[in-house]
Structure formats: structure tokens, C-alpha cells
N, CA, C and O atoms as a MOPAC input file, in Angstrom:
PM7 MOZYME 1SCF
protein

 N      0.81900 1    -1.23700 1    -0.06200 1
 C     -0.01300 1    -0.04500 1     0.00500 1
 C      0.86700 1     1.14700 1     0.04300 1
 O      1.84200 1     1.17400 1     0.79400 1
 N      0.54500 1     2.18800 1    -0.78300 1
 C      1.26000 1     3.33400 1    -0.89700 1
 C      1.01000 1     4.34000 1     0.27300 1
 O     -0.14800 1     4.62100 1     0.58400 1
 N      1.98100 1     4.83700 1     0.86600 1
 C      1.92100 1     5.80900 1     1.92900 1
 C      2.91500 1     7.01200 1     1.73200 1
 O      3.79400 1     6.97200 1     0.87100 1
 N      2.75100 1     7.97800 1     2.49100 1
 C      3.74500 1     9.10300 1     2.37300 1
 C      3.02500 1    10.25900 1     1.72600 1
 O      1.93600 1    10.14700 1     1.16200 1
 N      3.72400 1    11.39800 1     1.85100 1
 C      3.19000 1    12.65700 1     1.32000 1
 C      3.17700 1    12.76900 1    -0.24000 1
 O      2.53500 1    13.64100 1    -0.82500 1
 N      3.95800 1    11.79300 1    -0.88500 1
 C      4.01500 1    11.88000 1    -2.36500 1
 C      3.19200 1    10.77800 1    -3.05800 1
 O      3.34400 1    10.50400 1    -4.24800 1
 N      2.29700 1    10.15100 1    -2.23400 1
 C      1.47500 1     9.00900 1    -2.81500 1
 C      0.26600 1     9.62000 1    -3.45800 1
 O     -0.37100 1    10.47600 1    -2.84300 1
 N     -0.07100 1     9.25300 1    -4.59400 1
 C     -1.30300 1     9.82000 1    -5.37900 1
 C     -2.02400 1     8.57800 1    -5.91600 1
 O     -1.49400 1     7.46700 1    -5.93900 1
 N     -3.26300 1     8.83400 1    -6.34500 1
 C     -4.07800 1     7.87000 1    -6.93500 1
 C     -4.87400 1     8.62700 1    -8.14400 1
 O     -4.98000 1     9.85400 1    -8.15900 1
 N     -5.36400 1     7.87300 1    -9.05000 1
 C     -6.10900 1     8.47400 1   -10.24100 1
 C     -7.61800 1     8.13900 1    -9.95300 1
 O     -7.98100 1     6.98400 1    -9.73000 1
 N     -8.46000 1     9.19100 1    -9.97100 1
 C     -9.79300 1     9.05600 1    -9.71200 1
 C    -10.51600 1     8.24600 1   -10.80000 1
 O    -10.27500 1     8.45700 1   -11.98900 1
 N    -11.43100 1     7.28700 1   -10.38400 1
 C    -12.11800 1     6.57500 1   -11.41800 1
 C    -13.21900 1     7.37500 1   -12.08800 1
 O    -13.66300 1     6.97700 1   -13.16600 1
 N    -13.65700 1     8.40500 1   -11.55700 1
 C    -14.76700 1     9.22100 1   -12.22800 1
 C    -14.20700 1    10.28100 1   -13.20000 1
 O    -14.77400 1    10.45900 1   -14.27800 1
 N    -13.08100 1    11.01100 1   -12.84400 1
 C    -12.61500 1    12.08500 1   -13.57600 1
 C    -11.41600 1    11.80200 1   -14.29400 1
 O    -11.16200 1    12.30100 1   -15.39000 1
 N    -10.57400 1    10.89500 1   -13.60000 1
 C     -9.18300 1    10.75400 1   -14.14100 1
 C     -8.19900 1    11.64100 1   -13.55800 1
 O     -7.01400 1    11.48900 1   -13.85200 1
 N     -8.57300 1    12.56000 1   -12.75300 1
 C     -7.65700 1    13.51600 1   -12.08800 1
 C     -6.78900 1    12.81700 1   -11.00700 1
 O     -7.19100 1    11.77700 1   -10.48500 1
 N     -5.65900 1    13.35200 1   -10.68300 1
 C     -4.83900 1    12.90600 1    -9.67700 1
 C     -5.09600 1    13.54100 1    -8.29100 1
 O     -5.16900 1    14.76300 1    -8.16600 1
 N     -5.22000 1    12.76500 1    -7.34600 1
 C     -5.56400 1    13.14800 1    -5.93100 1
 C     -4.55100 1    12.56900 1    -4.96600 1
 O     -3.94100 1    11.53600 1    -5.24400 1
 N     -4.36800 1    13.23300 1    -3.82700 1
 C     -3.54500 1    12.57100 1    -2.75200 1
 C     -4.19800 1    11.25400 1    -2.38400 1
 O     -5.42000 1    11.11000 1    -2.40400 1
 N     -3.36700 1    10.31900 1    -2.05300 1
 C     -3.84900 1     9.01500 1    -1.71200 1
 C     -4.67500 1     9.10200 1    -0.37300 1
 O     -5.61900 1     8.33800 1    -0.16800 1
 N     -4.29100 1    10.03900 1     0.50300 1
 C     -5.03500 1    10.17500 1     1.77900 1
 C     -6.45200 1    10.70700 1     1.53400 1
 O     -7.29700 1    10.55000 1     2.41600 1
 N     -6.75100 1    11.30700 1     0.42600 1
 C     -8.07400 1    11.82300 1     0.13000 1
 C     -9.03300 1    10.99000 1    -0.62500 1
 O    -10.09800 1    11.44200 1    -1.04400 1
 N     -8.60700 1     9.64500 1    -0.81100 1
 C     -9.55600 1     8.81500 1    -1.61400 1
 C    -10.81800 1     8.34500 1    -0.79300 1
 O    -10.76100 1     8.17000 1     0.42400 1
 N    -11.86400 1     8.16700 1    -1.47400 1
 C    -13.09300 1     7.71000 1    -0.83900 1
 C    -13.65900 1     6.57900 1    -1.75700 1
 O    -13.85700 1     6.74000 1    -2.96200 1
 N    -13.89200 1     5.46700 1    -1.10400 1
 C    -14.67200 1     4.40900 1    -1.92600 1
 C    -16.11800 1     4.56100 1    -1.67400 1
 O    -16.60000 1     4.57400 1    -0.54200 1
 N    -16.84400 1     4.68400 1    -2.84600 1
 C    -18.36700 1     4.86100 1    -2.71900 1
 C    -18.88200 1     3.48400 1    -2.70500 1
 O    -18.22400 1     2.51500 1    -3.08300 1
 N    -20.14000 1     3.43200 1    -2.23300 1
 C    -20.87000 1     2.09300 1    -2.16500 1
 C    -20.95900 1     1.34200 1    -3.50500 1
 O    -21.06600 1     0.11500 1    -3.52000 1
 N    -20.91500 1     2.06000 1    -4.60300 1
 C    -20.91300 1     1.29500 1    -5.88700 1
 C    -19.63200 1     0.70400 1    -6.18800 1
 O    -19.57700 1    -0.06400 1    -7.14800 1
 N    -18.57100 1     0.95000 1    -5.50000 1
 C    -17.29900 1     0.42000 1    -5.68500 1
 C    -16.32900 1     1.42400 1    -6.44700 1
 O    -15.19100 1     1.03300 1    -6.71100 1
 N    -16.68100 1     2.53500 1    -6.76400 1
 C    -15.85300 1     3.55300 1    -7.39300 1
 C    -15.03600 1     4.23100 1    -6.40900 1
 O    -15.49700 1     4.59000 1    -5.32500 1
 N    -13.71900 1     4.43300 1    -6.79300 1
 C    -12.81300 1     5.16800 1    -5.85600 1
 C    -12.67200 1     6.63600 1    -6.44000 1
 O    -12.24100 1     6.83700 1    -7.57600 1
 N    -13.05400 1     7.61100 1    -5.60700 1
 C    -13.04500 1     8.99800 1    -6.13600 1
 C    -12.23500 1     9.87000 1    -5.09900 1
 O    -11.83500 1     9.39900 1    -4.03400 1
 N    -12.03000 1    11.12900 1    -5.47600 1
 C    -11.39700 1    12.12400 1    -4.58900 1
 C    -12.48300 1    12.69000 1    -3.73700 1
 O    -13.67600 1    12.60200 1    -4.02800 1
 N    -11.98700 1    13.31000 1    -2.60800 1
 C    -12.93600 1    13.89900 1    -1.67100 1
 C    -13.83600 1    14.98800 1    -2.26100 1
 O    -14.94500 1    15.22700 1    -1.78400 1
 N    -13.36800 1    15.58600 1    -3.22600 1
 C    -14.19500 1    16.79700 1    -3.79500 1
 C    -15.16200 1    16.21300 1    -4.81800 1
 O    -16.07900 1    16.95000 1    -5.18200 1
 N    -15.07800 1    14.97600 1    -5.33200 1
 C    -15.95300 1    14.41700 1    -6.33000 1
 C    -16.95600 1    13.32100 1    -5.85800 1
 O    -17.63300 1    12.64600 1    -6.63400 1
 N    -16.97700 1    13.22100 1    -4.55600 1
 C    -17.92700 1    12.14900 1    -4.15100 1
 C    -19.36400 1    12.66500 1    -4.12300 1
 O    -19.62100 1    13.86700 1    -4.05700 1
 N    -20.25200 1    11.74400 1    -4.17400 1
 C    -21.67400 1    12.12100 1    -4.22400 1
 C    -22.30600 1    12.16400 1    -2.71300 1
 O    -23.51300 1    12.27300 1    -2.49900 1
 N    -21.40900 1    12.07200 1    -1.81100 1
 C    -21.80600 1    12.25000 1    -0.45400 1
 C    -22.43500 1    10.83700 1     0.04000 1
 O    -21.86400 1     9.76800 1    -0.17700 1
 N    -23.60300 1    10.93700 1     0.68800 1
 C    -24.26900 1     9.76800 1     1.17900 1
 C    -25.09800 1     9.15400 1     0.17000 1
 O    -25.79700 1     8.20200 1     0.51900 1
 N    -25.13100 1     9.57700 1    -1.10800 1
 C    -25.94500 1     8.89700 1    -2.09900 1
 C    -25.40700 1     7.52200 1    -2.34000 1
 O    -24.21100 1     7.29300 1    -2.51700 1
 N    -26.43200 1     6.54300 1    -2.33700 1
 C    -26.02700 1     5.19100 1    -2.50700 1
 C    -26.92000 1     4.67300 1    -3.69900 1
 O    -28.13900 1     4.55400 1    -3.57400 1
 N    -26.26600 1     4.38000 1    -4.82700 1
 C    -26.93300 1     3.96400 1    -5.99300 1
 C    -27.57200 1     2.61800 1    -5.85700 1
 O    -28.52600 1     2.31600 1    -6.57400 1
 N    -27.07600 1     1.78800 1    -4.95200 1
 C    -27.64900 1     0.48100 1    -4.76200 1
 C    -28.95100 1     0.48300 1    -3.90300 1
 O    -29.91900 1    -0.21200 1    -4.21000 1
 N    -28.92500 1     1.31800 1    -2.78700 1
 C    -29.96700 1     1.25100 1    -1.94900 1
 C    -30.95600 1     2.50800 1    -2.05200 1
 O    -31.79300 1     2.70500 1    -1.17100 1
 N    -30.83300 1     3.29600 1    -3.09000 1
 C    -31.62000 1     4.44100 1    -3.27800 1
 C    -33.07500 1     4.05700 1    -3.59900 1
 O    -33.29900 1     3.14900 1    -4.40000 1
 N    -34.04600 1     4.71400 1    -3.00500 1
 C    -35.39300 1     4.40300 1    -3.23900 1
 C    -35.91700 1     4.45600 1    -4.74400 1
 O    -36.82100 1     3.72500 1    -5.15000 1
 N    -35.31300 1     5.31300 1    -5.46000 1
 C    -35.73500 1     5.50400 1    -6.82600 1
 C    -35.24400 1     4.22900 1    -7.69900 1
 O    -35.75500 1     3.99600 1    -8.79500 1
 N    -34.34400 1     3.51500 1    -7.21500 1
 C    -33.73600 1     2.39300 1    -8.02200 1
 C    -34.41600 1     1.06800 1    -7.68300 1
 O    -33.96000 1     0.01300 1    -8.12400 1
 N    -35.45400 1     1.10800 1    -6.93800 1
 C    -36.27200 1     0.00700 1    -6.64300 1
 C    -37.59600 1     0.04900 1    -7.20500 1
 O    -38.17200 1     1.13600 1    -7.16100 1
 N    -38.23300 1    -1.01300 1    -7.76600 1
 C    -39.58800 1    -0.89800 1    -8.22300 1
 C    -40.57100 1    -0.86700 1    -7.06200 1
 O    -40.39000 1    -1.50400 1    -6.02400 1
 N    -41.56100 1    -0.13600 1    -7.28500 1
 C    -42.60800 1    -0.00100 1    -6.25700 1
 C    -43.38800 1    -1.34700 1    -6.04200 1
 O    -43.59200 1    -2.14200 1    -6.96000 1
 N    -43.79500 1    -1.52700 1    -4.77600 1
 C    -44.53000 1    -2.77200 1    -4.46000 1
 C    -46.04900 1    -2.43600 1    -4.76100 1
 O    -46.78500 1    -1.99700 1    -3.87700 1
 N    -46.45300 1    -2.65300 1    -5.98600 1
 C    -47.80700 1    -2.34600 1    -6.35700 1
 C    -48.56400 1    -3.73600 1    -6.67200 1
 O    -48.15800 1    -4.53200 1    -7.52000 1
 N    -49.57200 1    -3.90300 1    -5.98000 1
 C    -50.44800 1    -5.06100 1    -6.40400 1
 C    -51.70400 1    -4.61600 1    -7.09400 1
 O    -52.42700 1    -3.76100 1    -6.58200 1
 N    -51.99000 1    -5.20700 1    -8.30200 1
 C    -53.03600 1    -4.69300 1    -9.13800 1
 C    -54.06200 1    -5.86000 1    -9.23300 1
 O    -54.23200 1    -6.50300 1   -10.26900 1
 N    -54.65100 1    -6.05500 1    -8.21200 1
 C    -55.73000 1    -7.18000 1    -8.14700 1
 C    -57.11400 1    -6.59500 1    -8.39800 1
 O    -57.97900 1    -6.61100 1    -7.52200 1
 N    -57.30200 1    -6.09000 1    -9.58000 1
 C    -58.64700 1    -5.59800 1    -9.98200 1
 C    -59.31200 1    -6.52100 1   -10.95400 1
 O    -60.06000 1    -6.04400 1   -11.80800 1
 N    -59.10500 1    -7.73400 1   -10.88800 1
 C    -59.77900 1    -8.70900 1   -11.79900 1
 C    -61.30400 1    -8.80800 1   -11.49700 1
 O    -61.73600 1    -8.79300 1   -10.34400 1
 N    -62.03100 1    -8.90400 1   -12.51500 1
 C    -63.47700 1    -8.99900 1   -12.34800 1
 C    -63.92100 1   -10.48800 1   -12.64100 1
 O    -63.57400 1   -11.07600 1   -13.66600 1
 N    -64.67400 1   -11.02100 1   -11.71400 1
 C    -65.22800 1   -12.25500 1   -11.89100 1
 C    -66.36500 1   -12.26200 1   -12.83000 1
 O    -67.23200 1   -11.40100 1   -12.68000 1
 N    -66.47100 1   -13.13200 1   -13.78500 1
 C    -67.55500 1   -13.23400 1   -14.75900 1
 C    -67.83600 1   -11.81000 1   -15.45400 1
 O    -68.92700 1   -11.24100 1   -15.42800 1
 N    -66.78600 1   -11.37600 1   -16.01700 1
 C    -66.77500 1    -9.99600 1   -16.59000 1
 C    -67.81800 1    -9.80000 1   -17.84100 1
 O    -68.10600 1    -8.66800 1   -18.23100 1
 N    -68.28800 1   -10.81800 1   -18.36100 1
 C    -69.31700 1   -10.72700 1   -19.48600 1
 C    -70.64300 1   -10.46100 1   -18.92200 1
 O    -70.92700 1   -10.93400 1   -17.82100 1
 N    -71.55600 1    -9.68200 1   -19.63500 1
 C    -72.82500 1    -9.44700 1   -19.15400 1
 C    -73.68800 1   -10.65300 1   -19.16600 1
 O    -73.45100 1   -11.55400 1   -19.97100 1
 N    -74.69400 1   -10.73300 1   -18.31100 1
 C    -75.53200 1   -11.85300 1   -18.22900 1
 C    -76.63600 1   -11.91800 1   -19.41500 1
 O    -77.07000 1   -13.01300 1   -19.77200 1
 N    -77.02800 1   -10.84300 1   -19.94800 1
 C    -77.97000 1   -10.74000 1   -21.00100 1
 C    -77.24600 1   -10.61100 1   -22.40000 1
 O    -76.16400 1   -10.03300 1   -22.51000 1
 N    -77.92200 1   -11.19300 1   -23.46900 1
 C    -77.30900 1   -10.96900 1   -24.73500 1
 C    -77.50800 1    -9.50000 1   -25.17600 1
 O    -78.51400 1    -8.85200 1   -24.88900 1
 N    -76.49900 1    -9.04500 1   -25.87400 1
 C    -76.44700 1    -7.64000 1   -26.35200 1
 C    -76.54500 1    -7.60400 1   -27.77700 1
 O    -75.84200 1    -8.39900 1   -28.40100 1
 N    -77.34600 1    -6.76600 1   -28.44700 1
 C    -77.36400 1    -6.58900 1   -29.93200 1
 C    -76.02500 1    -6.13500 1   -30.43800 1
 O    -75.37600 1    -5.29500 1   -29.81400 1
 N    -75.59900 1    -6.67700 1   -31.56000 1
 C    -74.34000 1    -6.30900 1   -32.25000 1
 C    -74.41600 1    -4.99300 1   -32.89100 1
 O    -73.36500 1    -4.47700 1   -33.27200 1
 N    -75.53000 1    -4.38900 1   -33.05700 1
 C    -75.58400 1    -3.19400 1   -33.81800 1
 C    -75.66100 1    -2.00900 1   -32.89500 1
 O    -76.11200 1    -2.13600 1   -31.75600 1
 N    -75.22500 1    -0.84200 1   -33.37000 1
 C    -75.26300 1     0.28600 1   -32.54400 1
 C    -76.30600 1     1.27100 1   -32.94600 1
 O    -76.65000 1     2.21900 1   -32.24000 1
 N    -76.78800 1     0.99100 1   -34.11900 1
 C    -77.84800 1     1.94000 1   -34.65400 1
 C    -79.25700 1     1.34900 1   -34.63100 1
 O    -79.55400 1     0.54100 1   -33.75100 1
 N    -80.16400 1     1.73300 1   -35.59700 1
 C    -81.48600 1     1.21400 1   -35.55200 1
 C    -81.49000 1    -0.22100 1   -36.10100 1
 O    -81.17800 1    -0.42400 1   -37.27400 1
 N    -81.82600 1    -1.18000 1   -35.30600 1
 C    -81.87100 1    -2.59500 1   -35.68400 1
 C    -82.99200 1    -2.81400 1   -36.71800 1
 O    -82.96400 1    -3.82900 1   -37.41300 1
 N    -83.97300 1    -1.91200 1   -36.84800 1
 C    -85.14000 1    -2.13400 1   -37.73700 1
 C    -84.85000 1    -1.56700 1   -39.11200 1
 O    -85.75300 1    -1.58300 1   -39.94900 1
 N    -83.71100 1    -1.08800 1   -39.39900 1
 C    -83.46900 1    -0.45900 1   -40.69800 1
 C    -83.35400 1    -1.49800 1   -41.83000 1
 O    -82.70500 1    -2.52800 1   -41.64700 1
 N    -83.96300 1    -1.24700 1   -42.97700 1
 C    -83.77800 1    -2.14200 1   -44.10000 1
 C    -83.36700 1    -1.29500 1   -45.36100 1
 O    -83.54700 1    -0.07700 1   -45.35500 1
 N    -82.85000 1    -1.90100 1   -46.37200 1
 C    -82.41200 1    -1.11100 1   -47.52900 1
 C    -83.63100 1    -0.41200 1   -48.22500 1
 O    -83.41700 1     0.57500 1   -48.92800 1
 N    -84.76800 1    -0.83900 1   -48.06900 1
 C    -85.95900 1    -0.20600 1   -48.67800 1
 C    -86.18800 1     1.11800 1   -48.13000 1
 O    -86.72800 1     1.99600 1   -48.80200 1
 N    -85.77600 1     1.30700 1   -46.86300 1
 C    -86.08100 1     2.50600 1   -46.15200 1
 C    -85.01200 1     3.70000 1   -46.55300 1
 O    -85.03700 1     4.79200 1   -45.98400 1
 N    -84.17000 1     3.40400 1   -47.48900 1
 C    -83.08900 1     4.31000 1   -47.89600 1
 C    -83.66300 1     5.66200 1   -48.42700 1
 O    -84.74200 1     5.70700 1   -49.01800 1
 N    -82.94500 1     6.68400 1   -48.20700 1
 C    -83.35400 1     8.03700 1   -48.64400 1
 C    -82.74700 1     8.35300 1   -50.04100 1
 O    -82.99700 1     9.42800 1   -50.58700 1
 N    -81.94600 1     7.41300 1   -50.62100 1
 C    -81.32700 1     7.62600 1   -51.96100 1
 C    -82.46900 1     7.49300 1   -52.95200 1
 O    -83.40400 1     6.71000 1   -52.78600 1
 N    -82.32600 1     8.36200 1   -54.06800 1
 C    -83.22700 1     8.27200 1   -55.15700 1
 C    -82.80700 1     7.24900 1   -56.17800 1
 O    -81.60900 1     7.03200 1   -56.36300 1
 N    -83.71400 1     6.63200 1   -56.82800 1
 C    -83.35500 1     5.68200 1   -57.80100 1
 C    -83.29700 1     6.34500 1   -59.15300 1
 O    -84.09400 1     7.24400 1   -59.42300 1
 N    -82.41200 1     5.94800 1   -59.99100 1
 C    -82.22500 1     6.49000 1   -61.40600 1
 C    -83.26200 1     5.80200 1   -62.29700 1
 O    -83.63900 1     4.64200 1   -62.12700 1
 N    -83.66800 1     6.58600 1   -63.21900 1
 C    -84.55800 1     5.94100 1   -64.17300 1
 C    -86.01200 1     5.94700 1   -63.84600 1
 O    -86.81800 1     5.20700 1   -64.41000 1
 N    -86.33700 1     6.84700 1   -62.87200 1
 C    -87.77100 1     6.96700 1   -62.62600 1
 C    -88.49600 1     7.69400 1   -63.55700 1
 O    -89.71100 1     7.83900 1   -63.41800 1

């Protein structure tokens, strides 16, 4: 292990040279200088890096209606003879 006042290390984040006594190992394993650390931020245990515990149990039992429904949305009694178009050749 390097010791002494002339011992330096290269920062993993910026590549700058720092005194060996100023090195800090972050929880992610990166070794940085004291001026470049993220402080107490921990990328592994940070709440935003975990998925929320959401249970989506909104299933409906027998989701289909009990009564039959007509497939048409308009007037079910319409026939082509009721058309308002005029015939040619009258």
C-alpha cells in the first residue's frame, strides 16, 4: 500500500490525480477524490432504484354481461328499402 506525502491515485470518475489520503470508496465500488464524491448517495439502496410494491388485483369475476346484447349500435329495424337515396330511371 502506498503511503507518504508523495502518494497519489487516479480518480475513477474524472481521471484526475488526488492525494492518496483523500480517496473515498463509494458504495458502488468507485474510488473517487474527496471533492468528487456524491456524499451519502447510494446507487444500490436508493429508493428510486427499486420498483414499487404495487399489487393490481382488480380482476372482475364473470366480466361478461348476463344478457345478450345486440351487435348493432344503430337502428336494428333499418332495411335497405327505407333508404333516402333516389333511384335513377324513374
